[in-house]
C-alpha positions as a printed Julia matrix, in Angstrom:
500×3 Matrix{Float64}:
   0.37   0.02   -0.19
   1.72   3.16   -1.0
   0.35   5.03    2.17
   1.98   2.41    4.3
   5.36   2.99    2.26
   4.94   7.09    2.52
   4.79   6.45    6.45
   7.63   4.23    6.79
  10.22   6.04    4.15
   9.17   9.09    6.74
   9.99   7.39    9.98
  13.27   5.9     8.66
  14.19   9.75    8.19
  12.84  10.74   11.21
  15.38   7.31   13.3
  18.66   8.49   12.66
  17.25  12.19   14.52
  15.73  10.74   17.37
  18.55   8.29   18.1
  20.93  11.31   18.22
  18.85  13.68   20.16
  18.97  10.76   22.49
  22.82   9.99   22.29
  23.42  13.9    22.99
  20.68  14.09   25.75
  22.71  11.2    27.87
  26.28  12.28   27.21
  27.32  16.07   26.73
  23.66  17.75   26.07
  20.99  16.7    28.72
  17.66  17.79   27.68
  15.08  18.92   30.66
  11.67  16.72   31.13
   9.69  19.36   28.86
  12.11  19.86   26.29
  12.2   16.07   26.13
   8.2   16.11   25.98
   7.69  18.58   23.05
  10.65  17.02   21.02
   8.7   13.6    21.38
   5.23  15.08   20.21
   7.09  16.85   17.31
   8.42  14.55   15.71
   5.72  12.1    15.96
   3.69  14.98   14.38
   6.27  15.38   12.31
   6.17  11.71   11.31
   2.4   11.77   10.37
   2.8   14.59    8.83
   5.35  14.22    6.15
   3.48  10.8     5.9
   0.56  11.82    4.87
   1.69  14.95    2.88
   3.55  12.57    0.6
   0.74  10.47    0.14
  -1.89  13.13   -0.86
   1.42  14.36   -3.04
   1.89  11.35   -5.2
  -2.35  10.67   -5.59
  -2.86  14.72   -6.33
   0.18  16.58   -6.88
   1.96  14.28   -9.25
  -0.43  13.16  -12.01
  -1.37  17.43  -11.91
   1.86  18.24  -12.87
   2.31  15.41  -15.69
  -1.11  16.43  -17.11
  -0.59  20.23  -17.16
   2.92  19.41  -18.53
   1.92  17.51  -21.39
  -1.26  19.53  -22.1
   0.34  22.52  -22.76
   3.16  21.41  -24.54
   0.29  19.9   -27.33
  -1.15  23.21  -27.58
   2.2   23.94  -29.22
   2.18  27.71  -27.77
   5.22  29.01  -26.3
   3.75  32.02  -24.39
   1.37  29.57  -22.77
   4.3   27.36  -21.96
   6.13  30.21  -20.48
   3.47  31.43  -18.29
   1.52  28.3   -16.85
   5.6   27.08  -15.99
   5.7   30.31  -14.16
   2.74  29.7   -12.41
   2.54  26.38  -11.28
   6.42  26.77  -10.4
   5.42  30.15   -8.13
   1.76  28.3    -6.83
   3.52  24.46   -5.6
   6.61  26.96   -4.34
   4.52  28.87   -2.14
   2.88  25.67   -0.44
   5.9   23.95    0.16
   6.43  22.89    3.5
  10.4   23.43    3.55
   9.87  27.09    2.52
   7.54  27.89    5.33
   9.79  26.36    7.55
  13.28  28.82    6.04
  10.98  31.89    6.03
   9.53  31.41    9.63
  13.67  30.79   11.0
  14.56  33.61    8.7
  11.66  36.09   10.14
  12.6   35.25   13.66
  16.75  35.26   12.71
  15.74  38.7    11.01
  13.89  40.05   13.76
  10.69  40.69   12.1
  13.09  42.51    9.28
  12.3   39.98    6.58
   8.43  39.16    6.75
   7.19  35.85    6.27
   5.15  36.54    3.26
   7.62  38.53    1.81
  10.55  36.39    1.8
   7.99  33.58    0.15
   6.85  35.33   -2.6
  10.6   36.66   -3.37
  11.39  32.81   -3.29
   8.27  31.43   -5.23
   8.74  34.17   -7.69
  12.7   33.33   -8.54
  11.84  29.55   -8.86
   9.09  30.27  -10.99
  10.48  32.28  -13.43
  13.36  29.59  -13.75
  11.08  26.75  -14.21
   9.59  29.07  -16.76
  13.4   28.63  -18.09
  13.85  25.45  -17.76
  10.75  24.23  -20.17
  11.84  26.73  -22.86
  15.56  24.75  -22.43
  13.9   21.36  -23.18
  11.31  22.84  -26.33
  14.39  24.47  -27.96
  17.01  21.75  -27.12
  19.43  24.32  -25.48
  22.25  22.46  -23.75
  22.07  22.39  -19.41
  25.09  23.06  -19.1
  25.94  26.88  -21.08
  22.34  28.01  -19.27
  23.59  26.8   -15.68
  26.93  28.57  -16.24
  25.13  31.79  -17.31
  23.0   31.52  -13.99
  25.53  30.92  -11.71
  27.51  33.83  -13.28
  24.67  36.25  -12.6
  24.47  34.99   -9.36
  28.16  35.42   -8.43
  28.23  38.56   -9.78
  24.73  39.48   -7.93
  26.26  38.31   -5.06
  29.2   40.42   -5.37
  27.09  43.56   -4.71
  25.34  42.36   -2.29
  28.95  41.54   -0.09
  28.95  45.28    0.23
  24.89  46.57    0.72
  23.62  43.37    2.7
  26.01  40.66    3.56
  23.81  38.98    5.86
  21.33  38.31    3.06
  24.27  35.84    1.34
  23.38  33.0     3.05
  19.4   33.4     3.26
  19.95  33.54   -0.37
  21.87  30.81   -0.96
  20.1   28.08    1.51
  16.59  29.75   -0.08
  17.72  27.5    -3.58
  18.33  24.31   -1.42
  14.91  24.2     0.38
  13.01  24.72   -2.64
  13.34  21.68   -3.57
  10.94  20.31   -1.06
   8.51  17.6    -0.83
   5.93  19.49   -2.71
   8.28  21.02   -5.45
  10.21  18.27   -6.63
   7.57  15.85   -7.31
   5.52  18.48   -9.45
   8.31  20.24  -10.9
   9.59  16.66  -12.17
   6.47  15.7   -13.51
   5.74  18.26  -15.12
   9.28  18.15  -17.17
   8.81  14.42  -17.79
   5.5   15.87  -19.04
   6.83  18.38  -21.73
   9.64  16.36  -23.03
   7.21  13.76  -23.71
   5.89  15.4   -25.84
   8.8   16.28  -27.3
   9.41  12.64  -28.52
  12.65  12.58  -29.78
  15.33  10.27  -28.53
  17.08  12.98  -26.06
  13.72  14.16  -24.68
  14.31  11.58  -21.49
  17.42  12.91  -20.54
  16.49  16.78  -21.29
  13.87  15.49  -18.53
  16.27  15.6   -15.68
  17.94  19.1   -14.8
  14.95  20.82  -13.91
  14.96  21.37  -10.57
  19.13  22.52  -10.84
  17.7   24.73  -12.65
  14.79  25.76  -10.73
  17.16  26.05   -8.26
  19.2   29.54   -9.21
  16.28  31.7    -9.55
  15.3   31.88   -5.63
  18.85  32.22   -4.87
  18.69  35.43   -7.7
  15.5   36.33   -6.22
  16.38  36.8    -2.57
  20.46  38.78   -3.54
  17.44  41.1    -5.38
  15.56  41.48   -1.85
  18.88  41.8    -0.91
  20.04  45.2    -2.58
  16.35  46.45   -1.26
  16.87  45.73    1.84
  20.52  47.8     2.14
  22.34  47.14    5.36
  19.84  46.41    8.18
  21.63  44.05   10.53
  20.16  41.25   13.13
  23.23  39.3    14.65
  21.74  38.29   18.07
  17.94  37.6    17.21
  16.43  35.48   19.95
  14.35  32.55   18.52
  12.53  30.74   21.3
  12.48  27.28   21.3
   8.9   24.88   21.89
   9.5   23.9    25.3
   9.55  27.57   26.02
   6.21  28.4    24.77
   4.47  25.74   25.79
   5.83  25.99   29.64
   4.12  29.3    29.69
   0.85  28.61   27.72
   0.88  24.45   28.85
   1.86  21.71   26.31
  -1.65  21.33   24.83
  -2.72  24.22   24.25
   0.3   25.64   22.26
  -0.42  22.98   19.82
  -4.0   23.33   19.93
  -3.1   27.05   19.06
  -0.04  26.2    16.81
  -2.44  23.74   14.6
  -5.06  26.63   13.99
  -2.33  28.94   13.18
  -0.39  26.28   10.34
  -4.07  25.52    9.21
  -4.93  29.08    8.28
  -1.39  29.4     6.54
  -1.97  26.05    4.68
  -5.43  27.0     3.19
  -3.88  30.5     2.01
  -0.99  27.95    0.28
  -2.95  25.7    -1.14
  -5.64  27.7    -2.3
  -3.37  29.16   -5.42
  -2.58  25.87   -6.52
  -6.35  24.57   -6.48
  -7.87  27.93   -8.39
  -5.27  26.97  -11.16
  -5.8   23.85  -11.35
 -10.28  24.68  -11.82
  -8.88  26.72  -14.51
  -6.53  24.65  -16.12
  -9.61  21.44  -15.44
 -11.93  24.0   -17.23
  -9.76  25.49  -20.63
  -7.25  22.45  -21.08
  -7.29  19.68  -19.06
 -10.68  17.75  -19.58
  -9.85  15.23  -17.0
 -12.72  12.25  -16.1
 -14.38  12.97  -12.38
 -12.98   9.31  -11.18
  -9.46  11.3   -11.93
 -10.69  14.96  -10.21
 -11.91  12.82   -7.59
  -8.64  10.99   -6.43
  -6.98  14.37   -7.39
  -9.53  16.25   -4.6
  -9.11  13.15   -2.47
  -5.04  14.02   -2.3
  -5.32  17.36   -2.17
  -7.44  16.67    1.06
  -4.56  14.66    2.27
  -1.94  16.75    1.4
  -3.7   19.66    3.47
  -3.97  17.6     6.59
  -0.27  16.27    6.62
   1.02  20.07    5.55
  -0.6   21.19    8.6
   0.51  18.35   11.22
   3.77  18.78    9.69
   4.38  22.2    10.4
   2.8   21.95   13.84
   4.87  19.12   14.35
   8.65  21.44   13.69
   6.85  24.4    15.08
   5.26  22.99   18.59
   8.79  21.12   19.31
  11.12  19.64   16.96
  12.8   22.37   15.8
  12.78  24.06   18.68
  14.89  21.23   20.67
  17.88  21.49   17.77
  18.31  24.7    18.63
  18.73  24.29   22.39
  21.36  21.4    21.46
  23.09  23.67   19.09
  23.04  26.17   22.0
  23.87  24.13   24.87
  26.87  22.22   22.88
  27.5   26.0    21.95
  28.05  27.11   25.53
  29.49  23.82   26.6
  31.25  21.67   23.94
  31.73  24.38   21.47
  34.42  21.5    19.86
  31.77  18.83   19.53
  29.93  20.94   16.97
  31.78  19.9    13.96
  31.89  16.09   14.58
  27.84  16.01   15.61
  27.6   17.61   12.06
  29.47  15.38   10.37
  27.22  12.56   12.26
  24.41  14.33   11.78
  24.85  14.66    7.78
  25.65  11.35    7.0
  22.56  10.41    9.03
  20.53  12.55    7.03
  21.16  11.25    3.63
  21.15   7.93    4.57
  17.87   8.35    5.36
  16.11  10.5     2.72
  14.18   8.55    0.3
  14.89  10.88   -2.97
  18.59   9.83   -2.4
  17.69   6.14   -3.14
  15.3    7.09   -5.4
  18.48   8.89   -7.76
  20.62   5.97   -6.61
  18.14   3.26   -8.42
  18.16   6.2   -11.65
  21.1    6.62  -11.66
  22.52   2.68  -11.51
  19.59   2.16  -14.6
  20.94   5.27  -16.75
  24.52   3.86  -16.42
  23.18  -0.03  -16.98
  24.9   -1.07  -13.76
  28.28   0.55  -14.62
  27.98   2.69  -11.4
  27.15   1.16   -8.21
  24.42   2.48   -6.2
  26.11   1.74   -3.24
  29.26   3.7    -4.82
  26.75   6.48   -5.2
  25.32   6.25   -1.64
  28.61   6.6     0.01
  30.0    8.78   -2.21
  26.79  11.2    -0.88
  26.9   10.42    2.57
  30.57  11.48    2.58
  29.42  14.6     0.73
  26.44  15.78    2.88
  28.27  14.97    6.16
  31.19  17.13    5.52
  29.13  19.88    3.83
  27.4   19.64    7.6
  30.61  19.46    9.21
  32.12  22.54    6.99
  29.03  24.88    7.85
  29.85  24.24   11.95
  33.01  25.19   10.99
  32.34  28.26    9.45
  29.5   28.98   12.0
  32.65  28.59   14.97
  35.11  30.54   13.06
  32.61  33.15   11.55
  33.97  32.73    8.1
  32.25  33.61    4.9
  30.13  31.79    3.17
  31.85  32.83   -0.26
  34.92  31.08    1.26
  32.96  27.61    0.4
  30.68  28.31   -2.7
  32.95  30.21   -4.89
  35.7   27.64   -5.02
  33.0   24.96   -4.66
  30.87  25.75   -7.88
  34.37  26.95   -9.31
  35.19  23.21   -8.75
  31.48  22.09  -10.51
  31.79  23.72  -13.65
  35.36  23.07  -14.47
  34.61  19.76  -14.05
  31.36  20.07  -15.81
  33.27  19.82  -18.64
  34.76  16.29  -18.62
  31.37  15.71  -16.85
  28.56  13.62  -19.01
  25.78  16.03  -20.19
  23.13  13.88  -18.78
  25.28  13.59  -15.31
  25.29  17.33  -14.83
  22.04  17.36  -15.42
  21.08  14.48  -12.31
  24.34  15.86  -10.82
  22.64  19.55  -10.14
  19.16  17.84   -9.24
  21.3   16.05   -6.49
  21.69  18.92   -4.73
  17.95  19.17   -4.65
  17.37  16.04   -3.12
  19.83  15.99   -0.73
  18.48  18.68    1.01
  15.24  17.35    2.2
  12.9   18.42    4.93
  15.22  17.09    7.78
  17.79  19.46    6.55
  15.74  22.19    6.45
  13.54  21.52   10.2
  16.47  20.37   12.08
  20.45  20.49   10.7
  19.33  24.58    9.76
  17.91  24.44   13.45
  20.85  23.08   14.67
  23.18  25.41   13.6
  20.82  29.02   14.32
  20.94  27.21   17.95
  24.82  27.01   17.92
  25.2   30.46   16.48
  23.13  31.79   18.7
  25.16  30.13   21.52
  28.57  31.05   20.65
  27.16  34.94   20.2
  27.36  34.93   16.32
  25.52  36.65   13.36
  22.26  34.0    12.96
  21.98  35.39    9.64
  25.36  35.23    7.97
  26.64  32.27    9.95
  23.86  29.79   10.81
  21.93  30.17    7.16
  24.16  28.54    4.48
  23.82  25.16    5.72
  21.51  23.92    3.31
  23.56  25.65    0.21
  26.12  23.64    1.26
  24.91  20.18    1.59
  22.72  21.53   -1.76
  26.16  22.2    -3.55
  28.39  19.26   -2.6
  26.51  16.1    -3.98
  26.77  18.84   -7.48
  31.11  18.08   -7.17
  30.33  14.12   -6.37
  28.29  12.9    -8.97
  29.74  14.68  -11.78
  32.72  13.18  -10.75
  30.3    9.78  -10.23
  29.58  10.63  -14.42
  33.3   10.93  -15.11
  34.02   7.48  -13.8
  31.28   6.29  -15.67
  32.82   8.3   -18.89
  36.25   6.35  -18.33
  34.75   2.78  -17.83
  32.57   3.08  -20.68
  35.14   4.33  -23.26
  37.4    1.35  -21.94
  35.18  -1.25  -22.69
  34.31   0.18  -26.18
  38.2    0.67  -27.47
  38.17  -3.42  -25.77
  35.36  -4.43  -27.99
  36.93  -2.44  -30.7
  40.23  -4.82  -30.02
  41.91  -1.96  -29.06
  44.53  -1.82  -25.79
  43.59   0.42  -23.42
């Protein structure tokens, strides 16, 4: 049963986090009873919410994306593809739970300087524009490497300006690209790309369906950097973010949870309503789906709403709050432990992320088994572990994110020339796959707590961990592509009777 499968996947993604929290609690970072209670309840709600949400997305959003992508391409109208590509990208992004979590954390860390709504709309507009651009690339068959190189040149040029005007926005901007590949955005956009590519029908259409996520992620980065130029040099370095346990101590645990559910329900209804409106419009004009298909999609949307409310309630009622408290405790008493804890956490998170296994199977299938999935999984685990560990080192030293993303992406584009185009597309998609819900809800919250505990600049130092997690797999997967290319070349030479 799909529902049971989705629940089991989410349980496996949360269990490593729970084990790490318990180990820290009984060793170097003991938590009080109320915090443990709120964390337990929050974790249960995160599991239930994310499992129900993912099931609802599979039933409703994935078929919607495939039908919309195929229908708008059949009309043979470039303008229609661009407009609907932007609208669908905008709608699904603004409703994605990972973005909502990031927006709330930025709002709190900036002491209200950047409102929840402003950041969400900015990021959603950016992603909508690049989704339209990515669909245009598929239709015009433009090499993905050229488009990626151009967009990242724009990003670094704009980031260089923002460094002098609003440096605190740099880390937030780079993180915004990673969180937009959340559990709602990823399946819908991928389905949209498959739908558009399938109508094209040529031999390279399937290959061109990869890379859509990698391109789409650049739009939010550009949009938030532009937002930084608007806000200028406003600063907020010592923001106080209250944990769920602290709020519960003031008003009572269950009253806090009920109040959070009411609040998140109103936000979820507002977030999902544009998707419903645009789908109704497309159904009346383009899709003309059967009643059975419509009924299935409507049921899926109800599951999506319920799951989104439960997930966000669990995150805000105790899950992320416990991570911040742990980060503060480690920073105060055992700051040396931040780096190894980050490495272990990063390694555990990527191994528990269901989308990573989907990517592994995809690469193994594309390469005909030449590249073993265990090698890919191990490489991704090492890369994400290194990313989180380096992020904790950056928080301890107060280093600028420039020292990490500039050489990282420069190297990624350098090896792009040697990596097969298909692997380049898959590699940039893999960055989004690695930044799953646990990164946005727990790893980032731990980084915020660590920055607060060390008295650092939360916006500049803590944010950026998602960007690091998104960057490292890009390098690793392209390296895997180079290995695959070398293997296939040797096999080809041997078949031709030449010496290797």
